[in-house]
VOGU-3710 file (C-alpha; in Angstrom, 3 decimals, decimal comma):
1> xxxxxxxxxx> 123,765/44,044/17,563  124,621/47,529/16,310  123,302/50,666/17,920  121,178/52,655/15,562  122,592/56,156/15,044  120,355/58,814/16,507  118,553/60,921/13,944  118,203/64,619/14,141  114,665/65,875/13,607  114,640/68,680/11,091
11> xxxxxxxxxx> 112,106/71,459/11,775  111,198/71,880/8,096  110,753/68,133/7,569  108,473/68,000/10,598  106,396/70,945/9,363  106,210/69,484/5,847  104,859/66,222/7,242  102,190/68,153/9,164  101,243/70,320/6,180  101,108/67,398/3,739
21> xxxxxxxxxx> 99,253/65,127/6,133  102,062/62,555/6,196  101,315/60,829/9,494  103,816/58,020/8,817  106,744/60,427/8,528  105,477/62,431/11,463  105,242/59,312/13,649  108,714/58,256/12,616  110,244/61,647/13,400  108,535/61,913/16,780
31> xxxxxxxxxx> 109,254/58,362/17,934  112,649/57,462/16,419  114,953/60,285/17,391  115,297/59,923/21,143  117,701/62,816/21,584  116,375/64,916/18,701  112,951/65,626/20,150  114,268/67,336/23,297  116,675/69,417/21,194  113,904/70,453/18,826
41> xxxxxxxxxx> 111,454/71,251/21,601  113,889/73,540/23,362  114,959/75,556/20,334  113,732/79,135/20,858  113,131/79,615/17,115  110,021/77,463/17,399  108,014/79,736/19,659  105,787/81,122/16,863  103,251/78,290/16,605  102,839/74,665/17,597
51> xxxxxxxxxx> 102,356/71,648/15,349  98,645/71,862/16,205  98,505/75,400/14,813  100,184/74,213/11,619  97,822/71,235/11,267  94,798/73,516/11,688  96,160/76,042/9,190  96,699/73,257/6,651  93,324/71,663/7,357  94,823/68,245/8,082
61> xxxxxxxxxx> 92,272/66,713/10,412  93,972/63,297/10,502  97,257/64,888/11,579  95,456/67,056/14,114  93,755/63,996/15,620  97,042/62,078/15,730  98,826/64,982/17,394  96,122/65,554/20,003  95,724/61,882/20,886  98,817/59,789/20,223
71> xxxxxxxxxx> 101,719/62,181/19,742  100,973/64,110/22,909  101,329/60,891/24,899  104,551/59,914/23,091  106,161/63,292/23,677  105,258/63,547/27,356  106,961/60,210/27,946  110,121/61,374/26,149  110,831/64,821/27,460  109,635/67,931/29,205
81> xxxxxxxxxx> 108,189/70,109/26,465  108,609/73,852/27,047  105,343/75,782/27,033  104,629/77,318/23,648  107,287/75,372/21,774  106,615/73,697/18,437  105,994/70,404/20,241  103,645/71,769/22,900  100,502/69,886/21,877  97,954/71,566/24,096
91> xxxxxxxxxx> 95,253/73,096/21,848  94,878/76,188/24,017  98,534/77,211/23,597  98,763/80,748/22,258  100,923/81,520/19,202  103,022/84,674/18,902  99,944/86,521/17,567  97,793/85,301/20,420  95,883/82,668/18,462  94,883/79,206/19,599
101> xxxxxxxxxx> 94,767/76,295/17,164  90,986/76,820/16,962  91,435/80,437/15,882  93,923/79,346/13,206  91,410/76,784/11,919  88,707/79,468/11,718  91,004/81,933/9,955  91,772/79,377/7,269  88,206/78,076/6,995  89,068/74,565/8,143
111> xxxxxxxxxx> 85,761/73,785/9,799  86,498/70,109/10,506  89,658/71,066/12,408  87,863/73,866/14,245  85,070/71,529/15,344  87,529/68,863/16,469  89,590/71,288/18,564  86,499/72,819/20,152  85,024/69,396/20,965  88,263/67,945/22,360
121> xxxxxxxxxx> 89,891/70,762/24,291  89,305/73,684/26,596  89,198/76,092/23,617  85,822/77,702/23,010  84,020/79,775/20,397  84,437/83,027/22,307  88,253/82,801/22,721  90,007/85,925/21,460  93,469/86,616/20,070  95,630/89,590/21,110
131> xxxxxxxxxx> 93,595/91,973/18,934  90,305/90,655/20,317  89,362/88,624/17,238  87,180/85,563/17,810  86,784/82,634/15,423  83,724/84,468/14,070  85,705/87,641/13,348  88,379/85,627/11,555  85,864/83,630/9,517  84,197/86,868/8,402
141> xxxxxxxxxx> 87,524/88,606/7,746  88,792/85,858/5,454  85,488/85,022/3,750  84,770/81,575/5,185  80,971/81,627/5,073  80,486/77,934/5,887  82,603/78,292/9,045  80,873/81,569/9,919  77,432/79,944/9,630  78,451/77,037/11,836
151> xxxxxxxxxx> 79,856/79,342/14,521  76,732/81,506/14,564  74,512/78,417/14,700  76,479/77,193/17,724  76,510/80,543/19,515  74,451/83,394/17,978  75,819/86,018/20,379  79,293/85,808/18,801  78,149/88,283/16,137  78,041/91,021/18,783
161> xxxxxxxxxx> 81,521/90,433/20,218  83,831/93,386/19,615  87,561/93,380/18,981  89,791/95,713/20,971  89,288/98,329/18,230  85,494/97,934/18,450  84,933/95,904/15,261  82,278/93,223/14,979  82,291/90,406/12,385  79,966/92,427/10,122
171> xxxxxxxxxx> 82,659/95,097/9,765  85,177/92,523/8,519  82,766/90,970/6,020  81,805/94,417/4,701  85,425/95,565/4,428  86,178/92,438/2,415  83,204/93,110/0,139  81,832/89,667/0,957  78,155/90,247/0,218  77,111/86,686/1,064
181> xxxxxxxxxx> 78,613/86,968/4,549  77,215/90,478/5,052  73,737/89,289/4,046  74,004/86,263/6,348  75,122/88,388/9,328  72,446/91,037/8,783  69,768/88,330/8,566  70,856/87,029/11,994  70,307/90,336/13,743  67,204/90,557/15,907
191> x> 64,265/92,710/14,814
//
């Protein structure tokens, strides 16, 4: 019987599979290349965001669920994954801009991914990035009214949280000219 040649996992191919929601290719890349996964996980160029961040940004809930459940188990059996590397599949890992996967989901309006991360990890609605933005700030900043409404319904006090520069979600919605979000936020204020 012939030994199968080891495959090298290509960073771009891995990210494409995550972005496109191609779980089959993702599974193959993470399980087939025994020596490729450790090499990929230790490459310092991958410190910007994890696969979970990329799945949340792309809004691929199926990939996110696979990564948080199955892939995390596969990878821990294969190698020691450096904290913050592309293959670090802990949802509370901070990207280079200080964002968790939940914050990335909020910034891109991917409510299903945001809900899944919040329900299945230690991330919470009041987590802040390096600038002090919460999921609510990011939803307001990028005009994701549906996500904003869900966040406020879950935790009404998030509308009062200030960034390090003193901004509240209303400021971001107003700066964007998002009248629907401004109206929604103003209607939530007491009195």
